[in-house]
Structure formats: C-alpha cells, structure tokens
C-alpha positions as CSV (number, residue, x, y, z in Angstrom):
1,X,13.4,-34.4,10.9
2,X,12.3,-36.3,7.8
3,X,11.4,-40.0,8.0
4,X,11.3,-42.1,4.8
5,X,8.9,-45.0,4.6
6,X,9.5,-47.4,1.7
7,X,6.6,-49.0,-0.2
8,X,4.4,-46.0,-0.5
9,X,3.5,-44.3,-3.8
10,X,4.3,-40.6,-4.5
11,X,1.2,-38.5,-4.6
12,X,2.3,-35.5,-6.7
13,X,4.0,-34.6,-9.9
14,X,5.4,-31.3,-11.1
15,X,3.5,-29.5,-13.8
16,X,5.1,-26.5,-15.5
17,X,2.7,-24.1,-17.1
18,X,3.6,-21.1,-19.3
19,X,1.4,-18.1,-18.5
20,X,3.1,-15.2,-20.3
21,X,0.6,-15.0,-23.1
22,X,-2.2,-14.8,-20.6
23,X,-0.3,-12.2,-18.7
24,X,0.2,-10.2,-21.9
25,X,-3.5,-10.3,-22.3
26,X,-4.0,-9.1,-18.7
27,X,-1.6,-6.2,-19.3
28,X,-3.5,-5.2,-22.4
29,X,-6.9,-5.4,-20.8
30,X,-5.7,-3.5,-17.7
31,X,-4.8,-0.6,-19.9
32,X,-8.3,-0.3,-21.3
33,X,-10.4,-0.9,-18.3
34,X,-10.8,-2.1,-14.7
35,X,-7.4,-3.4,-13.5
36,X,-8.9,-5.5,-10.8
37,X,-11.4,-7.1,-13.2
38,X,-8.6,-7.9,-15.6
39,X,-6.5,-9.5,-12.9
40,X,-9.6,-11.4,-11.6
41,X,-10.1,-12.8,-15.1
42,X,-6.5,-13.8,-15.4
43,X,-6.5,-15.7,-12.1
44,X,-9.7,-17.4,-13.1
45,X,-7.8,-19.1,-15.9
46,X,-5.6,-20.9,-13.4
47,X,-7.8,-21.7,-10.4
48,X,-5.7,-24.6,-9.0
49,X,-2.7,-22.3,-8.9
50,X,-4.2,-19.1,-7.6
51,X,-6.6,-20.6,-5.1
52,X,-3.6,-22.0,-3.4
53,X,-1.6,-18.7,-3.7
54,X,-4.4,-16.7,-2.1
55,X,-5.2,-19.2,0.6
56,X,-1.7,-20.3,1.6
57,X,0.7,-17.5,0.5
58,X,-1.3,-14.3,0.8
59,X,-3.6,-15.8,3.5
60,X,-6.5,-13.8,2.1
61,X,-9.1,-13.6,-0.6
62,X,-8.5,-11.9,-4.0
63,X,-11.0,-9.1,-3.1
64,X,-8.9,-8.1,-0.1
65,X,-5.9,-7.5,-2.5
66,X,-7.8,-5.0,-4.7
67,X,-6.0,-1.9,-3.5
68,X,-2.6,-3.5,-4.2
69,X,-3.7,-4.9,-7.6
70,X,-5.0,-1.5,-8.7
71,X,-1.5,-0.1,-8.2
72,X,0.4,-2.7,-10.1
73,X,2.3,-1.8,-13.2
74,X,1.4,-4.8,-15.3
75,X,3.4,-3.6,-18.3
76,X,6.6,-3.4,-16.2
77,X,6.0,-6.9,-14.8
78,X,5.3,-8.2,-18.3
79,X,8.6,-6.7,-19.5
80,X,10.4,-8.5,-16.7
81,X,8.8,-11.8,-17.7
82,X,9.7,-11.3,-21.4
83,X,13.3,-10.4,-20.4
84,X,13.5,-13.5,-18.3
85,X,12.3,-15.6,-21.2
86,X,14.7,-13.9,-23.6
87,X,17.7,-14.4,-21.3
88,X,16.9,-18.1,-20.8
89,X,16.0,-17.8,-17.2
90,X,12.5,-19.3,-17.7
91,X,14.0,-22.3,-19.4
92,X,16.4,-22.8,-16.5
93,X,13.4,-22.9,-14.1
94,X,11.7,-25.4,-16.4
95,X,14.8,-27.6,-16.6
96,X,15.3,-27.5,-12.9
97,X,11.6,-28.3,-12.3
98,X,11.9,-31.3,-14.6
99,X,15.0,-32.5,-12.9
100,X,13.2,-32.2,-9.6
101,X,10.3,-34.2,-11.0
102,X,12.8,-36.9,-12.2
103,X,14.4,-37.0,-8.7
104,X,11.0,-37.3,-7.1
105,X,10.0,-40.0,-9.5
106,X,13.1,-42.0,-8.4
107,X,11.5,-41.9,-4.9
108,X,8.1,-42.9,-6.2
109,X,7.9,-45.9,-3.8
110,X,8.7,-43.7,-0.8
111,X,6.7,-41.4,1.4
112,X,8.3,-38.6,3.6
113,X,6.8,-37.9,7.0
114,X,7.8,-34.7,8.6
115,X,8.0,-34.9,12.4
C-alpha cells in the first residue's frame, strides 16, 4: 500500500549520466593489462552509482566479484552499448527518465510512505 502525504518536499531528482566513453576506455585498458584493475578504475569514476550497485544489487564488495569480472568480454559489452546508442535506445531511456523526473516534480509537495 502507498500512502500520500501532502505538504512534504521531494528528496530526490533523476540524474542521467553517459558513461560509454569511460566504458570504451575500460575496454581498451582491459586489453592491455589487468582486467580487474581496469574495472576497478572505471567504477571509481562513479562512486555514488557503483557503491549502491555493489551494496544493494550485488550485496557484496567489488573484490568478491573479481572472478566474474576477469571473465567479462568488455569489447562485446561495449559493442552492445554502441549499438544501443546508434539505434536510439539510449535516447529513449533518457527521454523516459526525464519524463519520470517531470512526473516526480509534479509531486514535489508530496511524500510517499510505503506500509
């Protein structure tokens, strides 16, 4: 159930960041050295994002993911990202995120309480 209380300010806004150039750099560095170190450097550029991903999504620390990271094909994932950008999929996500932010802004004087 969601309860809505009027008169409270919204606490968050949506921020869309483009990381493909940084990921491209990750893929390049991964070819010439330690894959895990390259990934660690990449995630360090976006601490607010990745700290939450590791803590709340993966429920572990980056170091625990090392065996998985060392088996990732970063070039293939980069190709997928570039294809998504070329096809307009990335722009669709940005547009939908901005629409969500606008919708949330219309509720700026409301607070939702999950019970």
